[in-house]
C-alpha positions, -999 to +999 in steps of 0.1 A: -159-005+017-144+025+000-114+026-023-085+051-028-063+049-059-027+048-048-003+076-057+032+062-049+054+082-025+025+102-011+003+104+019-033+091+017-060+101+043-074+067+054-063+057+089-078+022+087-071-001+058-089-034+052-069-045+022-052-035-010-046-045-046-012-038-062+002-043-096+038-039-108+035-017-139+070-012-154+080-048-162+106-048-134+106-059-098+091-036-072+091-032-034+065-012-014+060-004+022+029+012+038+040+037+066+020+055+092+017+092+089+045+100+065+076+089+046+096+083+078+067+068+098+066+033+112+063+006+087+029-010+093+028-033+062+057-045+041+079-049+025+057-061-003+079-075-031+064-079-066+082-096-095+079-080-130+043-078-141+031-095-109+001-084-088-011-090-053-042-085-032-050-089+004-084-085+021-085-088+059-113-106+076-144-086+087-137-063+117-099-066+112-078-037+098-044-021+098-042+013+117-023+042+102-023+072+126-020+103+104-028+084+072-011+059+049+021+068+032+027+045+003+065+042-002+079+028-034+112+014-022+120+003-057+103-002-091+069+011-099+034+001-088-003+010-093-032+000-072-059+007-046-063+008-009-095-006+005-108+013+036 
């Protein structure tokens, strides 16, 4: 499995994602969505809501993945996050 460090509000090249690890990094609540292909693309995962200083990780079972035609756009709906995509 490969990893990509998340840059919020930007497009990442993986089109198949097997999981993620996120951390809220500003001591305030955050909400994130993963969209297909761009900022206005279909929401594939989310919203993911994190409380202040909370983290979350999801790893899908073997041979299961989320598809993101055109790449994964990580949209910070509110707050601030850091993390990785697993692809």
